[in-house]
C-alpha positions in Angstrom: -45.9 102.8 15.1 -49.7 102.6 15.5 -50.9 99.1 16.1 -54.2 98.2 14.4 -56.8 96.6 16.6 -56.9 96.5 20.3 -53.8 97.9 22.0 -52.4 97.3 25.5 -54.6 98.7 28.3 -53.5 101.2 30.9 -53.2 98.7 33.7 -51.8 95.2 34.3 -52.7 92.4 31.8 -52.5 94.2 28.4 -54.9 93.0 25.7 -53.7 91.4 22.4 -51.7 93.6 20.1 -51.3 92.6 16.4 -47.7 92.1 15.4 -46.1 94.4 13.0 -43.9 93.3 10.2 -40.2 93.7 11.0 -38.7 96.9 9.6 -42.1 98.2 8.5 -41.5 101.5 10.3 -38.6 103.9 10.3 -36.6 104.4 13.5 -35.2 102.1 16.1 -36.6 98.6 16.3 -37.0 96.0 19.0 -33.8 93.9 19.1 -35.9 90.9 20.0 -38.8 91.1 17.5 -37.6 93.7 14.9 -40.7 95.8 15.3 -41.1 99.5 16.0 -40.8 100.6 19.6 -44.3 102.2 19.6 -45.3 101.3 23.2 -43.9 102.1 26.6 -43.6 99.7 29.6 -44.0 101.6 32.8 -43.0 98.6 34.9 -39.6 98.4 33.1 -39.3 102.1 32.2 -38.4 101.5 28.6 -39.9 101.5 25.1 -41.2 98.2 23.8 -42.8 96.8 20.6 -46.3 95.4 20.1 -44.9 91.8 20.4 -43.3 92.5 23.8 -46.7 93.9 25.0 -48.7 90.9 23.9 -50.0 88.4 26.4 -47.1 86.1 25.5 -44.5 88.8 25.4 -41.9 89.7 28.0 -44.1 92.6 29.3 -47.2 90.5 29.9 -48.9 91.8 33.1 -47.0 95.1 33.0 -48.6 98.5 32.7 -48.3 99.3 29.1 -49.2 102.5 27.2 -48.4 104.2 23.9 -45.1 105.8 23.5 -46.7 109.1 22.4 -48.5 109.3 25.8 -45.2 108.8 27.7 -43.5 111.4 25.5 -46.3 113.9 26.1 -45.9 113.4 29.8 -42.2 114.1 29.5 -42.8 117.2 27.5 -45.2 118.5 30.1 -42.4 117.9 32.8 -39.9 119.8 30.6 -42.4 122.7 30.2 -42.9 122.9 33.9 -39.1 122.9 34.4 -38.7 125.7 31.9 -41.3 127.7 33.8 -39.6 127.2 37.1 -36.3 128.3 35.6 -37.9 131.4 34.1 -39.3 132.3 37.5 -35.8 131.9 39.1 -34.3 134.1 36.3 -37.0 136.8 36.9 -36.3 136.7 40.7 -32.5 137.1 40.1 -33.0 139.9 37.5 -35.3 141.8 40.0 -32.7 141.3 42.8 -29.9 142.7 40.6 -31.9 145.6 39.4 -33.6 146.6 42.6 -31.6 145.4 45.6 -28.0 145.6 44.6 -28.1 149.3 43.6 -29.6 150.1 47.1 -26.8 148.1 48.8 -24.2 150.0 46.8 -25.7 153.4 47.6 -25.8 152.5 51.3 -22.2 151.4 51.2 -21.2 154.7 49.6 -23.2 156.8 52.1 -21.8 155.0 55.1 -18.3 155.3 53.8 -18.7 159.0 53.2 -20.2 159.6 56.6 -17.4 157.6 58.3 -14.8 159.6 56.3 -16.3 162.9 57.3 -16.4 161.9 61.0 -12.8 160.9 60.9 -11.8 164.1 59.2 -13.7 166.2 61.8 -12.2 164.4 64.7 -8.7 164.5 63.4 -8.8 168.1 62.4 -8.6 169.0 66.2 -5.3 167.2 66.6 -4.0 167.4 63.0 -0.7 168.9 64.0 0.0 166.0 66.5 -1.6 163.1 64.7 -0.8 163.3 61.0 0.2 159.7 60.9 -2.8 158.5 62.8 -5.1 160.4 60.4 -3.5 158.7 57.4 -3.9 155.3 59.0 -7.6 155.8 59.8 -8.4 157.3 56.4 -6.8 154.3 54.7 -8.8 152.0 57.0 -12.0 153.7 56.0 -11.0 153.6 52.3 -10.2 149.9 52.6 -13.7 149.2 54.1 -15.2 151.1 51.2 -13.2 149.2 48.7 -14.3 145.9 50.3 -17.9 147.0 50.2 -17.6 147.8 46.5 -15.8 144.6 45.8 -18.6 142.6 47.5 -21.2 144.3 45.3 -19.1 143.6 42.1 -18.7 140.0 43.2 -22.5 139.6 43.7 -23.2 141.1 40.3 -20.8 138.6 38.6 -22.4 135.7 40.6 -25.9 136.6 39.6 -24.9 137.3 36.0 -23.4 133.8 35.8 -26.5 132.3 37.5 -28.7 134.0 34.8 -26.5 132.7 32.1 -26.7 129.1 33.5 -30.4 129.3 33.8 -30.7 130.6 30.2 -28.4 127.9 28.9 -30.5 125.2 30.7 -33.8 126.6 29.5 -32.4 126.9 25.9 -31.2 123.3 26.1 -34.6 122.0 27.3 -36.4 124.0 24.6 -34.0 122.5 22.0 -34.8 119.0 23.2 -38.6 119.8 22.9 -38.0 121.0 19.4 -35.6 118.4 18.0 -36.2 115.1 19.8 -38.9 112.7 18.6 -41.0 110.7 21.0 -38.6 107.8 21.3 -35.5 109.9 21.7 -37.3 112.0 24.4 -38.2 108.8 26.3 -34.7 107.4 26.0 -33.1 110.6 27.3 -35.5 111.1 30.2 -33.0 110.3 32.9 -30.3 112.3 31.2 -32.6 115.3 30.8 -33.7 115.5 34.4 -30.3 114.8 35.9 -28.5 117.4 33.7 -31.2 120.0 34.0 -32.4 119.7 37.5 -33.3 123.1 39.0 -30.4 124.9 40.7 -31.2 126.9 43.8 -29.2 130.2 44.0 -28.5 132.2 47.1 
């Protein structure tokens, strides 16, 4: 609610704020004074009404500012968070598209070279070492399978990471879209605890 006349200043010792009639504005009201919570007390970290912000109110001497200003500050923080998440998503997407295919190709090439080397060496003693040949070929095949499995596991991991980042970003955008100033302020701690940036390796 906008208070007519002089409002609380940005520093300690707020100026006089005219009282509002209880219930004159829609939305949550101050439980003590029944007025709209149109101000924000930085000292207590919570929304307050004009009566709380007055010289005789419970927040006298505190740093008081309008709730819209605090809400705008939170929106800017959320936008910054979304941008950081978008950069993380772009980095993961680039890694999956450019690095993993190269790793996969190198694994295939190395496995193929190892297989050819084993075949060449064993061909000289095939008649005497059939069982040894089979064992070595299976070992090479096992290494190749493990390399492929590692690549698949990484793909799943980064796909899940991208999904999580997209979910967080969508949630933050939804909050920007659907929460009013007071709801945004009241959910500040929840927002930044639930959507803190997640580093991925």
